[in-house]
C-alpha positions in Angstrom: -18.0 16.7 8.8 -18.4 15.5 5.2 -16.8 12.2 4.3 -13.6 12.6 2.2 -14.0 11.1 -1.3 -11.7 8.1 -2.1 -8.7 8.7 -4.3 -8.3 7.5 -7.8 -8.1 3.6 -7.8 -5.3 3.3 -10.3 -3.1 5.8 -8.6 -3.5 4.2 -5.3 -2.9 0.8 -6.7 0.4 2.0 -8.1 1.2 3.6 -4.7 0.5 0.3 -2.9 2.7 -1.6 -5.4 5.5 0.9 -5.0 5.3 0.8 -1.2 5.3 -3.0 -1.3 8.3 -3.1 -3.6 10.2 -0.5 -1.4 9.9 -2.7 1.7 10.4 -6.0 -0.1 6.9 -7.3 0.0 5.4 -9.3 -2.8 1.6 -8.9 -2.9 1.3 -10.9 -6.2 3.1 -13.9 -4.7 1.1 -13.6 -1.6 -2.2 -13.7 -3.6 -0.9 -16.6 -5.7 0.1 -18.6 -2.7 -3.2 -17.9 -0.9 -1.7 -15.8 1.9 -4.3 -13.1 1.0 -7.4 -13.3 -1.0 -8.5 -11.0 -3.8 -10.9 -9.3 -1.5 -8.1 -8.6 1.0 -6.0 -7.1 -1.8 -9.0 -4.8 -2.7 -9.2 -3.7 1.0 -5.5 -2.8 0.9 -6.0 -0.6 -2.1 -9.3 0.9 -0.7 -7.5 1.7 2.6 -4.8 3.5 0.6 -7.5 5.4 -1.3 -8.9 6.6 2.0 -5.5 8.1 3.0 -5.6 11.9 3.5 -1.9 12.3 2.6 -1.1 10.7 -0.7 1.3 13.4 -1.7 3.4 12.7 1.5 3.4 9.0 0.4 4.6 9.9 -3.1 7.4 12.1 -1.6 8.5 9.3 0.7 8.5 6.8 -2.1 10.5 9.1 -4.3 13.1 9.3 -1.5 13.0 5.6 -0.5 13.4 3.0 -3.3 14.3 0.5 -0.6 13.4 0.6 3.1 13.1 -2.1 5.8 9.7 -0.5 6.9 6.8 1.3 5.2 6.4 5.0 5.5 5.6 6.1 9.0 1.8 6.5 9.2 1.1 4.2 6.2 -2.4 2.8 6.7 -1.2 -0.5 5.2 2.2 -0.9 6.9 1.1 -3.8 9.1 -0.4 -5.8 6.3 2.3 -5.1 3.8 4.9 -6.3 6.4 3.0 -9.7 6.4 3.4 -10.0 2.6 7.2 -10.1 2.7 8.6 -13.5 1.6 
């Protein structure tokens, strides 16, 4: 099995930001307050880039401007939950 190439960094950055906003998480505030480091933020975006279903995420985000939880199956759901104020 060949490794799947990572998705476009900018598109996945925007997906992570949209998902965080939808669930009420604030990654920028978490970084500024030291809850997560820059390297951890980069890992979040890279994890998103490795997702095999970005279209499903886009569809979910289009239908959920606000949600108490991240999309089922989101690779970053647990960490994004920790970034809620």
